[in-house]
C-alpha positions in Angstrom: 115.2 98.5 85.3 115.9 102.1 84.4 115.5 103.4 80.9 119.2 103.8 80.3 120.1 100.3 81.4 120.7 97.6 78.8 121.6 94.7 81.1 120.8 94.2 84.8 122.3 91.2 86.6 121.1 90.8 90.2 122.2 88.1 92.6 122.9 85.6 89.8 124.0 82.1 90.8 124.5 78.8 89.1 125.0 75.5 90.9 125.8 72.2 89.3 125.4 68.8 90.9 128.5 66.7 90.7 128.1 62.9 91.0 131.0 60.6 91.7 129.4 57.7 89.9 126.3 57.1 87.6 124.9 55.1 90.5 124.8 58.2 92.7 122.8 60.0 90.1 120.2 57.2 90.1 120.2 57.3 93.9 119.5 61.0 94.0 116.6 60.6 91.6 114.9 57.9 93.6 116.0 57.7 97.3 115.3 61.2 98.6 111.6 60.8 97.6 111.3 57.5 99.5 113.1 59.0 102.5 110.6 61.8 102.6 107.7 59.4 102.4 108.9 57.5 105.5 109.6 60.7 107.4 113.4 60.6 107.2 115.7 63.5 106.3 116.6 63.2 102.6 120.2 62.3 101.9 122.2 64.2 99.3 124.2 62.0 96.8 126.0 64.8 95.0 128.5 67.5 95.6 127.6 71.1 94.8 129.8 73.1 92.4 128.9 76.8 92.2 129.9 78.1 88.8 128.5 81.5 89.8 127.6 82.9 93.2 125.7 86.1 93.8 126.9 88.2 90.8 125.4 91.6 90.4 126.1 94.5 88.0 124.5 96.8 85.5 125.5 97.7 81.9 124.3 101.0 80.6 123.1 101.4 77.0 126.0 102.1 74.7 128.6 100.8 77.1 131.3 98.3 76.2 132.0 96.1 79.2 134.9 93.6 79.3 134.8 90.5 81.5 138.2 89.0 82.4 139.3 86.2 84.7 141.1 82.9 84.9 139.9 79.8 83.2 136.9 78.4 85.3 136.0 81.8 86.8 132.5 81.7 85.4 132.7 84.1 82.5 131.1 81.8 79.9 128.4 80.7 82.3 127.6 84.3 83.0 127.2 85.1 79.3 125.1 82.0 78.7 122.6 83.1 81.4 122.5 86.7 80.1 121.7 85.3 76.6 119.0 83.0 78.0 120.6 79.7 76.9 121.3 78.6 80.5 118.9 78.9 83.5 120.2 80.3 86.8 119.9 78.6 90.1 119.2 81.9 91.7 119.0 85.6 90.9 117.7 87.3 87.8 118.8 88.8 84.5 117.0 91.6 82.7 117.9 92.8 79.2 116.5 95.4 76.9 117.1 95.1 73.2 117.9 92.6 70.5 120.8 90.3 71.6 123.3 88.8 69.1 125.7 86.5 70.8 128.9 84.7 69.7 129.5 82.2 72.5 131.0 78.7 72.0 132.5 77.9 68.6 129.7 76.9 66.3 127.0 77.1 69.0 123.5 77.3 67.3 124.8 75.7 64.1 123.3 72.5 62.7 126.4 70.5 61.4 124.3 68.8 58.7 122.9 72.1 57.3 124.9 74.2 54.8 126.3 77.5 55.7 123.5 79.3 53.9 120.9 77.2 55.7 122.5 78.0 59.0 122.5 81.7 58.2 118.8 81.7 57.7 118.2 79.5 60.8 120.3 81.8 63.0 118.8 84.9 61.6 115.3 83.6 62.3 116.3 82.8 65.9 117.5 86.4 66.3 114.1 87.6 65.1 114.8 88.4 61.4 112.2 87.7 58.7 113.2 85.7 55.6 113.1 89.0 53.6 115.4 90.7 56.1 117.9 87.8 55.9 117.7 87.9 52.1 118.6 91.6 52.1 121.6 90.9 54.4 122.9 87.6 53.1 125.4 89.0 50.6 127.0 91.2 53.4 127.1 88.1 55.7 128.8 86.0 53.0 131.2 88.7 52.1 132.3 89.3 55.7 132.7 85.5 56.4 135.0 85.1 53.3 134.5 81.4 53.1 133.7 81.3 49.4 131.8 78.4 48.0 131.9 76.6 51.3 128.8 78.7 52.2 126.9 76.0 50.2 128.6 73.1 52.0 127.5 71.4 55.3 129.0 73.1 58.3 130.5 69.8 59.6 133.0 70.1 56.8 134.2 73.5 58.0 137.5 74.2 59.9 137.2 75.9 63.2 138.3 79.2 61.6 135.6 79.0 58.9 132.9 78.3 61.5 133.8 81.3 63.7 133.9 83.5 60.6 130.4 82.6 59.6 129.1 82.8 63.2 130.5 86.2 63.7 129.3 87.4 60.3 125.8 86.5 61.3 126.0 88.0 64.7 127.2 91.5 63.6 124.9 91.8 60.6 121.6 91.6 62.5 122.0 95.2 63.8 122.2 94.0 67.4 121.3 96.4 70.3 123.3 94.1 72.6 126.4 92.2 71.2 127.8 89.5 73.4 131.2 88.0 72.3 133.1 85.2 74.1 136.7 84.3 73.5 135.8 82.7 70.2 137.5 85.4 68.1 140.9 84.0 69.2 140.4 81.2 66.7 140.5 83.4 63.6 143.8 84.5 61.9 145.2 88.0 62.6 143.6 89.7 59.5 140.2 88.3 60.4 140.6 89.3 64.1 141.4 92.9 63.1 138.4 92.9 60.8 136.2 91.7 63.6 137.5 94.3 66.1 137.1 97.0 63.5 133.5 96.0 63.1 133.0 95.8 66.8 134.3 99.4 67.0 131.7 100.4 64.3 128.9 98.7 66.3 130.1 100.5 69.4 130.1 103.9 67.7 126.5 103.3 66.6 125.4 103.2 70.3 125.0 99.4 70.7 125.9 97.8 74.0 128.8 95.3 74.0 129.7 92.6 76.5 133.1 91.2 75.7 135.0 88.3 77.3 138.7 88.0 76.7 141.9 86.8 78.4 143.8 89.6 76.6 144.3 92.5 78.9 145.3 94.8 76.0 142.1 94.0 74.2 140.0 94.8 77.3 141.8 98.1 77.8 141.6 99.1 74.2 137.9 98.2 73.6 136.1 98.6 76.9 134.7 101.5 79.0 134.6 99.4 82.1 135.7 95.9 83.1 134.5 93.1 85.5 137.0 90.8 87.2 135.6 87.3 87.8 137.3 84.6 89.8 136.0 81.2 91.1 132.4 82.2 90.2 132.6 85.5 92.1 132.6 89.1 90.9 135.7 90.5 92.6 135.8 94.0 91.1 134.2 96.3 88.6 136.0 99.5 87.4 138.3 101.1 84.9 139.8 98.6 82.5 143.4 99.5 83.3 143.0 98.9 87.0 140.9 95.7 86.6 143.4 94.2 84.2 146.3 95.0 86.6 144.4 93.2 89.4 143.7 90.2 87.2 147.4 89.9 86.2 148.4 90.1 89.9 146.0 87.4 90.8 147.0 85.3 87.8 150.7 85.2 88.7 150.1 84.9 92.5 151.5 81.9 94.3 148.7 79.4 95.3 149.1 80.1 99.0 148.8 83.8 98.5 145.8 83.8 96.1 143.0 84.0 98.7 144.8 86.9 100.5 145.0 88.8 97.2 141.4 88.0 96.4 140.4 89.6 99.7 142.6 92.7 99.0 140.9 93.1 95.6 137.5 92.9 97.2 138.4 95.6 99.7 140.0 98.1 97.3 138.4 101.5 97.6 136.7 102.7 94.5 137.2 106.3 95.7 140.9 105.8 95.6 140.7 104.8 91.9 138.5 107.8 91.1 141.1 110.0 92.8 143.9 108.5 90.8 142.0 109.0 87.5 141.3 112.6 88.5 145.0 113.3 89.1 146.1 111.7 85.8 143.3 113.4 83.9 144.4 116.7 85.4 147.9 116.2 84.2 146.6 115.5 80.7 144.4 118.5 80.8 147.3 120.7 81.9 149.3 119.5 78.9 146.5 120.1 76.4 146.0 123.6 77.5 149.6 124.5 77.9 150.5 126.1 74.5 154.1 127.0 75.5 156.2 129.2 73.3 159.5 128.4 75.1 161.8 125.4 74.4 160.7 122.5 76.6 163.2 121.6 79.2 163.5 118.2 81.0 163.1 118.3 84.7 161.8 116.3 87.7 158.4 117.0 89.3 158.2 115.3 92.8 154.4 115.5 92.6 154.2 113.5 89.4 153.9 110.1 91.0 151.6 107.2 90.1 148.8 106.2 92.4 147.7 103.1 90.5 150.8 100.9 91.3 150.2 97.2 91.5 152.8 94.8 92.9 153.0 91.1 92.1 153.9 88.6 94.9 157.6 88.0 95.1 159.3 84.7 94.3 162.6 85.7 95.9 163.3 88.9 93.9 162.6 92.5 94.7 162.6 95.5 92.3 163.7 98.7 93.9 164.4 102.4 93.0 163.0 102.6 89.5 163.7 105.9 87.8 163.9 107.7 84.5 167.3 109.3 84.0 169.0 111.5 81.5 172.2 110.2 79.8 174.1 112.2 82.3 172.4 110.4 85.2 169.9 113.1 86.4 166.5 111.9 87.4 163.7 113.4 85.4 160.0 112.7 84.7 159.2 115.7 82.4 160.8 114.5 79.1 161.5 116.2 75.8 160.3 114.5 72.6 163.2 113.1 70.5 165.8 112.8 73.3 167.2 109.5 74.6 166.7 108.5 78.3 167.6 105.7 80.6 165.1 103.7 82.6 166.9 102.0 85.5 166.0 99.9 88.6 167.7 97.6 91.0 166.8 93.9 91.6 167.8 92.2 94.9 167.6 88.4 95.1 166.8 86.8 98.5 166.7 83.3 96.8 168.8 81.8 94.0 167.2 81.8 90.6 167.9 80.4 87.1 167.2 81.6 83.6 166.6 85.2 84.8 165.5 88.0 82.4 164.6 91.6 83.1 162.1 93.8 81.3 160.3 97.1 81.0 157.1 98.4 79.4 155.7 101.8 78.5 151.9 102.3 78.6 149.3 105.1 78.1 147.1 106.4 80.9 144.4 104.0 79.7 146.7 101.0 79.9 147.4 100.5 76.1 150.9 98.9 75.8 153.1 101.0 73.6 156.3 99.0 73.8 159.2 98.1 75.9 162.2 95.7 76.0 163.7 92.6 77.6 167.2 91.7 78.5 167.1 88.5 76.5 164.9 87.0 73.8 164.6 83.6 75.4 165.5 81.7 78.6 168.4 80.2 76.7 170.0 83.7 76.4 169.2 84.8 79.9 171.3 84.8 83.1 171.7 81.1 83.7 172.1 81.4 87.5 171.7 84.2 90.1 172.8 83.6 93.6 170.9 84.4 96.8 172.0 87.8 98.2 173.1 89.2 94.9 171.9 92.5 93.5 171.7 93.7 89.9 171.3 97.1 88.4 169.1 97.0 85.3 169.0 99.8 82.7 167.2 100.2 79.4 167.8 103.1 77.1 164.9 104.4 75.0 164.3 107.2 72.6 161.3 109.3 73.5 159.3 109.0 70.3 156.1 109.9 72.0 153.9 113.0 71.6 152.8 115.2 74.5 151.0 113.2 77.2 151.4 111.2 80.4 152.8 107.7 80.3 153.4 104.9 82.8 156.3 102.4 83.2 156.3 98.8 84.4 159.4 96.8 85.7 159.6 93.1 85.8 162.0 90.1 86.4 161.2 86.6 85.3 162.9 83.2 86.0 162.3 79.5 86.5 160.0 78.5 89.3 159.3 74.8 89.6 160.4 74.3 86.0 158.3 77.0 84.3 159.1 80.6 83.6 157.1 83.1 85.8 157.4 86.5 87.3 159.9 86.6 90.2 158.7 90.1 90.8 156.7 92.7 88.8 155.6 96.3 89.4 152.9 97.7 87.3 152.7 101.5 87.0 155.7 101.9 89.2 156.8 105.1 87.5 155.3 107.7 85.3 156.5 110.6 83.1 155.2 113.4 81.1 156.2 114.3 77.5 156.1 118.0 77.2 154.2 119.8 74.4 156.2 121.1 71.5 154.5 123.8 69.5 156.7 123.0 66.4 155.7 119.3 66.3 153.4 118.3 63.4 153.0 114.7 64.5 149.6 113.4 65.6 148.4 110.5 67.8 150.6 108.9 70.5 153.8 107.9 68.7 155.9 110.2 66.6 156.8 108.2 63.5 158.7 111.1 62.0 156.1 111.8 59.3 156.8 115.1 57.5 154.5 116.6 54.8 155.7 117.4 51.3 153.1 119.4 49.3 153.7 120.3 45.7 151.4 122.2 43.4 150.7 120.0 40.3 148.6 122.4 38.2 146.4 125.5 38.4 143.1 126.2 36.7 142.8 129.3 34.5 
């Protein structure tokens, strides 16, 4: 393993034996040995379930890697083997550095021990001496915010209290590698934000982070790269925005199309993604260097087209002709901050549908969702019925409150399919636009909140 590599996973596989009855488990323990002794081919009394199959990737020191996938895709199994709490059937894992892990809720805690006792026990497991834990205990207790419950048995804790204490221990041992499963979803919003803020601090210090989440926005916001897992297989590794888009396409795919989409994801060319990133980065660089002295004018650039578009499988609806328009109806993709525009598209229905709603979303180049809109707040307020062969024009007006940069647009339509609401069609990154620089603009960041400074001299010193 090279010196700049923190985690190396090579050909990792995990197979479980599934027995239909307890009797089959006993047969497997006894009969194959007897069959070998008498020269017969041993019979297998179990079915194989491969939780992971031939997974390989590397994580560089200081990287933050997100792992995303459907339930049962092998994410937690992978993390357990990297942490060493689960033995692989095949392959190998190499790590370099102290690992702190937050896996299953309360894993590693003794329910009969108090919170304080569990802190010392977990700290010892992670390689800290009693003196080191003494020095950190107040910080751990303060971060967990469970008050006097720190002196009570863990079995009396709520799920939220347990995850607070577990995370407080994990992030206060100065980990070189931090591994976090979906456990953070248990905490309330304030605690989640506190955890993510601390993760960002750990990341800034140069630690390596492996992060599992079902939240695409979290993966995009926190991670440098992402890994897409499905059915125990590593389907793709790449930029978080692209990987999350593929995950969402797979998640909403009809069952009969899922294997086809899996194969498409496997075969996607990494060079095409790199080219797309280069084009988008070039557009951003062009904006950052363009200190224009003239008044920005809206216009249409035919070369400003997305190359990262992802299309969901259709359930009888087809989105067509998405475009950003001025209020007068002129198509544009170079916008002026502060003006109002129309985002319009057409939806054709080849099948009838019920409870239909339309939507749009604006994102940054890294995939962070900035905001959007829907045509109805709930299925009860949506179009109750749409006939086959009908066509609808959908239009959303939005005020461009964004600072200079390149942004992407989604378009989607949802409705009832077999009694549950799902996407009838969705296009990710189907359109893009550039907000032009304004030399008189004092706003910073992505969104212009209309912040204006007022500075007043209070006093002077003689």
